[in-house]
N, C-alpha and C positions, 0 to 999 in steps of 0.2 A: 504494500500500500504506500502510496506517496502522500506525505503529509504536506499541508499547505502552510502550516504555522507551528512553531515550537515556542511554548511558554514555559518559563522556569519559575518556581516559587522563590521567594526571597531567601529561604533557607538553603537553596542550592548554591547561591553565591557564597554563603557562609561555609558550606561544605567544601567548596572549591578552594576558598582562601585558607581554610584550616589544613587541607591537604598540601597546598603550596607551602605554607609555613613549615609543616612537618618535613617536607623534602628539602627546603632551604636550610634547615638546621643540620641536616645530614651532609649535604654537599651543595656548595654555592652554585646557583644556576639551574639545578635540577627542579626546583619549585616552579620556575617559569615553564620549563619543558613539560612538567606534570599538568599545569594549568592549560597550556596550549593543546596538549594531547587529549585531555578530557573534553575541552570545547569542541575539538574535531570529532570526537566520538559522539557527542551530543548532536552536532550538525549532521552526522550520518543518519540520524533518525528521520531526516527528510525523505530518505530512500527506504530505510529498513524498519520503520515503525511497525510494530505489530507482529514481527516474526519471532520475537523472543519469548521464552517461557515465562510463566507467571510465578512469582514468589511473594508470599505475604499479601496477595491481592493486587500486586502491581506487575507490569512487565519489567523484566530485569535484563539489561544489556551489560555484559562484562566489558570493561575497558580493555583495549588491545595491548596496552603497554604497562599498566599499573594494576595492582590488586584492588581495584575499586569497581563498584557496580553503579549503574545509572538506573534508578527506578522511575518508571513513568507510567502514565495512563493515557488512553486514547479516548477522545471525545470527537466522534466523526472524523474529520481530517486534521484535527488539532492534537498535537502531542503536548502533554503537560508533564514536565519533568518535576518530580516531587523530592528527589534526593539523589545525592552522589555520595555513597558511603564506602568506607574501608572494609573490605571483605575479611580482613584479619581480626575484626572485632567479634565479640561474642554474639552468636545468632540471637540471643535474647535481647541484647542491646540494639541490634539492627531492627528487630521486630518492634521494640518499644519506640525507637526513633521514628519509624515509619508510621506508627499509630498516632503520633503527634502532628503529622503533616496534614494540614487541611487546606483544600483549595476550593 
């Protein structure tokens, strides 16, 4: 399915900035690479929205380069990105985080 629009919740920006900060603390410059890579993954949803399996009630796309997942919902031809979460976290934490995301 081709999406016409991608909307991200405000929390997604915070998720991306937290990931960027984490990687910048480990190695200078990697945080920007992380941020750009995840934005590219999100933009790929224009072409690939809806083909991913559902987890915790949302579609989940795994990042191609980092251990992060992009959780999103489809409303007709609009993709709503609700979270970008670190897959190394406890699954209970991921479930709890997703439950707090309201759009």
